[in-house]
C-alpha positions in Angstrom: 7.1 18.9 15.9 6.0 16.3 13.4 2.5 14.8 13.0 2.0 11.0 12.5 0.8 10.3 8.9 -0.9 6.9 8.2 -2.7 5.3 5.3 -6.2 3.8 5.5 -6.5 0.2 4.3 -8.3 1.5 1.2 -5.5 4.0 0.4 -2.9 1.3 0.9 -4.7 -0.9 -1.7 -5.0 2.1 -4.1 -1.3 2.9 -3.7 -0.3 -0.7 -4.3 -2.5 -0.9 -7.4 -1.1 2.3 -8.9 2.5 1.2 -8.2 1.9 -2.2 -9.7 0.3 -0.7 -12.8 3.2 1.8 -13.3 5.8 -0.9 -12.7 4.2 -3.1 -15.5 4.8 -0.2 -17.9 7.9 1.5 -16.4 9.7 0.6 -13.2 11.3 4.0 -13.0 7.8 5.6 -13.1 6.6 3.4 -10.3 9.7 4.3 -8.2 9.1 8.0 -8.9 5.5 7.7 -7.8 6.4 6.0 -4.5 9.2 8.5 -3.8 6.9 11.4 -4.5 4.3 9.9 -2.2 7.0 9.5 0.5 7.9 13.2 0.1 4.2 14.1 0.3 3.8 12.2 3.6 6.9 14.0 5.0 5.4 17.3 4.0 2.1 16.4 5.7 3.9 15.3 8.8 5.5 18.8 9.0 2.6 20.8 7.6 -0.6 18.8 8.1 -2.9 21.6 6.7 -0.8 22.3 3.6 -3.2 20.8 1.1 -6.3 22.5 -0.4 -9.6 22.0 1.2 -11.5 18.9 -0.1 -15.1 18.8 -1.2 -16.2 17.0 1.9 -16.0 18.8 5.2 -12.9 18.1 7.2 -11.0 16.7 4.2 -8.0 18.1 2.3 -6.2 17.3 -0.9 -2.6 17.4 -2.0 -1.5 17.0 -5.7 1.3 14.5 -6.1 2.3 14.4 -9.8 -0.7 13.0 -11.6 -2.5 11.9 -8.4 -4.6 13.5 -5.8 -3.9 12.4 -2.2 -7.0 12.9 -0.1 -6.6 13.1 3.6 -8.1 14.3 6.9 -7.0 15.0 10.4 -7.7 12.3 13.0 -7.0 14.0 16.3 -3.3 14.8 16.2 -2.7 12.5 13.2 -3.2 12.7 9.5 -5.0 9.9 7.7 -4.5 9.4 3.9 -7.8 7.9 2.9 -7.6 7.9 -0.9 -5.1 8.2 -3.7 -6.5 8.7 -7.2 -5.3 9.6 -10.7 -6.5 13.2 -11.5 -8.4 11.9 -14.5 -10.6 9.6 -12.5 -14.1 10.9 -12.1 -14.0 10.3 -8.3 -10.6 11.8 -7.7 -11.9 15.0 -6.2 -13.1 13.5 -2.9 
């Protein structure tokens, strides 16, 4: 049984900003990032608790290349609420 995975509006904006930045420097890098993110979403749909516990209660984190995908369970669903580069100070939500 798979779990529905969705992105918060904020996470959607962050993903778009990351992909745009990468595409400006390397289109293949942007494509790899988006493909890795799709694989991560598939993993979360099959194994929603697969990431490490986050710093805030009820949150979890999954490392995707150079990015941390922060997510939480929303009833039977998984909500990705942040995607940050590992070097960002606020990446460890």
